[in-house]
C-alpha positions as CSV (number, residue, x, y, z in Angstrom):
1,M,2.7,-41.7,-8.1
2,T,1.3,-38.1,-8.4
3,C,-0.4,-37.1,-11.6
4,P,1.6,-34.2,-13.2
5,L,-1.6,-32.3,-13.9
6,S,-2.7,-32.7,-10.3
7,A,0.7,-31.4,-9.0
8,Q,0.5,-28.5,-11.4
9,L,-3.0,-27.6,-10.2
10,V,-1.8,-27.7,-6.5
11,A,1.1,-25.5,-7.4
12,T,-1.1,-23.0,-9.2
13,R,-3.5,-22.8,-6.2
14,Q,-0.6,-22.3,-3.8
15,R,0.8,-19.5,-6.0
16,K,-2.6,-17.8,-6.2
17,A,-3.1,-18.1,-2.4
18,A,0.3,-16.6,-1.8
19,T,-0.5,-13.8,-4.2
20,Q,-3.8,-13.1,-2.4
21,R,-2.0,-13.0,0.9
22,K,0.4,-10.5,-0.5
23,I,-2.4,-8.4,-1.9
24,G,-4.0,-8.3,1.5
25,L,-0.8,-7.2,3.1
26,F,-0.2,-4.5,0.5
27,Q,-3.8,-3.3,0.9
28,A,-3.3,-3.0,4.7
29,M,-0.1,-1.1,4.2
30,A,-1.7,1.3,1.6
31,D,-4.7,1.9,3.9
32,T,-2.4,2.7,6.9
33,L,-0.2,5.0,4.8
34,F,-3.2,6.9,3.5
35,I,-4.5,7.4,7.1
36,R,-1.1,8.6,8.2
37,A,-0.9,11.0,5.3
38,D,-4.2,12.5,6.3
39,E,-3.0,12.8,9.9
40,Q,0.2,14.5,8.7
41,E,-1.9,16.9,6.6
42,R,-3.9,17.8,9.7
43,W,-0.6,18.5,11.5
44,R,0.4,20.7,8.6
45,E,-2.8,22.7,8.9
46,A,-2.2,23.1,12.7
47,C,1.3,24.4,12.1
48,E,-0.1,26.8,9.4
49,A,-2.8,28.0,11.8
50,S,-0.2,28.6,14.5
51,N,2.0,30.7,12.1
52,N,4.7,28.0,11.9
53,P,5.5,27.9,8.1
54,D,8.6,25.7,8.6
55,G,6.7,23.1,10.5
56,A,3.9,23.3,7.9
57,G,6.4,22.7,5.1
58,T,7.9,19.7,6.9
59,W,4.5,18.1,7.5
60,Q,3.5,18.8,3.9
61,R,6.6,17.1,2.5
62,L,6.1,14.1,4.8
63,A,2.4,13.8,3.9
64,N,3.2,13.9,0.2
65,H,5.9,11.2,0.6
66,T,3.6,9.0,2.7
67,R,0.8,9.4,0.1
68,N,3.3,8.5,-2.7
69,E,4.3,5.3,-0.8
70,A,0.6,4.4,-0.4
71,H,0.0,4.9,-4.1
72,E,3.0,2.6,-4.9
73,Y,1.4,-0.2,-2.9
74,V,-1.8,0.4,-4.8
75,R,0.1,0.1,-8.1
76,R,1.7,-3.1,-6.9
77,I,-1.7,-4.5,-5.9
78,D,-3.0,-3.7,-9.4
79,L,0.0,-5.6,-10.9
80,L,-0.6,-8.6,-8.7
81,Q,-4.3,-8.7,-9.5
82,E,-3.5,-8.6,-13.2
83,N,-1.2,-11.6,-12.8
84,L,-4.0,-13.6,-11.1
85,R,-6.2,-13.4,-14.1
C-alpha cells in the first residue's frame, strides 16, 4: 500500500517537472520570436533604404506582431514560475 503523503510528493514533483519543461519550451519560443523580430526589423530597414515604404511598413507590422508574441511567452513564463514557488 502506498503512503498518501508519498503519492502526493511524487505528484507534486511530476507537476513541477512538467511545468519546468513547459517553461523551457516557452523560453525557446520567446527567444526564437525575438530573433525573428530583429531579422524582420533589418528587412524593414533594407526596404526603407531602397525607397520601398510599403515593404518597410509591412515588415514593421510583422516585426511588432512577432515581438508582441514573444513578450506573451515571457509573460506566460513569469506566471508559471510564480506557480512553482
